[in-house]
C-alpha positions in Angstrom: 14.6 -3.1 -6.6 11.7 -3.1 -4.2 8.7 -0.9 -4.6 8.9 0.3 -0.9 11.6 -0.4 1.6 11.1 0.0 5.3 13.8 1.7 7.3 13.9 0.4 10.9 17.5 1.2 11.8 17.9 4.6 13.5 21.3 5.2 11.8 19.9 4.4 8.4 16.9 6.7 9.1 19.3 9.5 10.0 21.4 8.9 6.8 18.2 8.9 4.6 17.0 12.3 6.0 20.1 14.2 4.9 18.9 16.4 2.1 21.8 15.6 -0.2 21.5 11.9 0.3 17.7 12.0 -0.1 18.3 13.7 -3.5 20.8 11.0 -4.4 18.4 8.3 -3.5 15.7 9.9 -5.7 18.2 10.2 -8.6 19.2 6.6 -8.2 15.8 5.2 -9.0 17.7 4.8 -12.3 21.2 3.4 -12.2 24.0 5.9 -12.2 27.7 6.5 -11.3 29.2 9.1 -8.9 30.3 11.1 -12.0 26.9 11.0 -13.5 25.3 12.1 -10.2 27.8 14.8 -9.6 26.7 16.5 -12.8 23.0 16.3 -11.8 23.3 17.5 -8.2 26.1 20.0 -8.7 28.6 18.5 -6.2 32.2 17.3 -6.7 32.4 13.6 -7.7 34.5 12.8 -4.5 31.8 14.2 -2.3 29.1 12.3 -4.1 31.2 9.1 -3.8 31.4 9.7 0.0 27.6 10.0 0.3 27.1 6.9 -1.9 29.4 4.9 0.3 27.4 6.0 3.4 24.1 5.1 1.7 25.5 1.7 0.6 26.8 1.0 4.1 23.2 1.3 5.4 21.7 -0.8 2.6 19.9 2.1 0.9 21.9 1.8 -2.4 23.6 -1.1 -4.1 26.2 -1.6 -6.8 24.7 -3.3 -9.8 27.6 -3.1 -12.2 31.3 -2.2 -12.3 32.7 -0.7 -15.5 36.3 0.0 -16.5 36.6 3.7 -17.6 40.1 4.7 -18.5 42.3 3.9 -15.5 39.5 3.6 -13.0 36.7 1.3 -12.2 33.3 3.1 -12.3 30.7 1.7 -9.9 27.1 1.9 -11.2 24.8 2.3 -8.3 21.0 2.0 -7.8 18.7 2.7 -4.9 17.5 -0.5 -3.2 13.9 0.7 -3.5 11.7 3.1 -5.4 10.6 4.7 -2.2 11.3 4.5 1.5 9.2 4.6 4.7 10.8 5.2 8.1 9.2 2.8 10.6 8.4 4.1 14.1 10.7 1.3 15.3 13.6 3.7 14.3 12.4 5.8 17.3 11.4 2.9 19.5 11.6 4.6 22.8 9.3 7.4 21.8 7.1 5.8 19.1 3.3 6.5 19.6 1.3 3.9 21.5 -2.4 3.6 20.9 -2.9 2.0 24.3 -1.8 5.2 26.0 -5.0 7.1 25.3 -7.6 5.1 23.4 -9.9 7.9 22.4 -11.6 7.1 19.1 -12.4 10.7 18.4 -8.8 11.9 19.0 -6.6 12.8 16.1 -3.6 11.9 18.3 -5.0 8.4 18.8 -5.6 8.0 15.1 -2.0 9.0 14.4 -0.8 6.5 17.0 -2.9 3.7 15.3 -1.5 4.8 11.9 2.0 4.7 13.3 1.4 1.1 14.6 0.1 0.2 11.1 3.3 1.5 9.5 5.4 -0.4 12.0 3.5 -3.7 11.7 3.1 -3.7 7.9 6.7 -2.5 7.6 7.9 -5.5 9.6 5.7 -7.8 7.5 7.2 -6.4 4.3 10.7 -6.7 5.6 10.1 -10.3 6.7 8.4 -11.2 3.4 11.2 -9.8 1.3 13.8 -11.9 3.2 11.6 -15.0 2.8 10.8 -14.1 -0.9 7.1 -14.2 -0.2 4.1 -11.9 -0.6 2.1 -10.5 2.3 -1.7 -11.0 2.1 -3.2 -7.6 2.9 -6.3 -5.6 1.9 -7.0 -1.9 2.1 -9.7 0.5 1.0 -8.9 4.2 0.3 -11.7 6.6 -0.7 -13.4 9.9 0.0 -16.8 10.9 1.2 -18.2 14.4 1.5 -20.5 14.9 4.5 -23.2 17.6 4.4 -22.9 18.1 8.2 -21.2 17.0 11.3 -24.3 15.1 12.3 -24.1 13.1 9.0 -20.4 12.4 9.7 -21.3 11.1 13.2 -24.1 8.9 11.8 -21.7 7.5 9.2 -19.1 6.7 11.8 -21.8 4.9 14.0 -23.1 2.9 11.0 -19.6 2.0 9.8 -18.6 0.8 13.3 -21.7 -1.3 13.4 -21.1 -2.8 10.0 -17.5 -3.7 10.8 -18.5 -5.2 14.2 -21.1 -7.3 12.4 -18.5 -8.6 10.0 -16.0 -9.3 12.8 -18.7 -11.3 14.7 -19.6 -13.2 11.6 -16.0 -14.3 10.6 -14.0 -14.3 13.9 -13.3 -17.8 15.0 -11.3 -18.0 18.2 -11.3 -21.8 18.2 -9.8 -22.1 14.6 -6.8 -24.4 15.2 -4.8 -23.1 12.1 -6.4 -19.6 12.0 -4.3 -16.5 11.9 -5.1 -13.2 13.7 -5.5 -10.1 11.5 -5.7 -6.5 12.6 -8.4 -4.2 11.2 -7.9 -0.5 11.0 -10.7 1.8 9.8 -10.2 5.6 9.8 -12.1 8.7 8.9 -10.4 12.0 8.8 -10.8 15.4 7.0 -9.1 15.5 3.6 -5.9 17.5 3.8 -6.7 19.2 0.5 -9.5 21.1 2.3 -8.6 23.7 4.9 -11.2 23.7 7.6 -11.7 26.1 10.4 -11.0 24.8 14.0 -14.8 24.6 14.6 -15.4 22.5 11.5 -12.5 20.2 12.3 -14.3 18.9 15.4 
């Protein structure tokens, strides 16, 4: 079972968003049969079986064992991942594009950049899983509390300068066997704090 699976197929995305199937995916973080799941989710076994076959057809669950129980074979299923992320590729024709309006102070632009990050890292994870390799990535996640909007602006300016200095130091366009990497740095209000419209800007 993967830690995170990336859903790129529109049909698989649609299947995963069905509330009953999403519940079954969550329950199948641990192996279970249609009969076991039926008792947990309060649905007839035949209906659960139908949903499981649909999830299996889209690669979201897999059979890990088949047991003989009386006159029937009981299929033991498990989710293919502990969690799932739907890639913007699933909505390819309407996925956000950071190049459309590159405004560093726009929340919409930040969302487009984050969407591209999900798409790109998702593709890397999918490719690495097929090749049975790891992806070399790095991320920093933290929080900072600013006393004022002026402090936040000063922080953003210093951060941009520090990142640019590092890029200038390590970027080597002429490196024959070098590999390009994308850098994404974002600052946004924490969603645990509800700000007034004035404070958000």
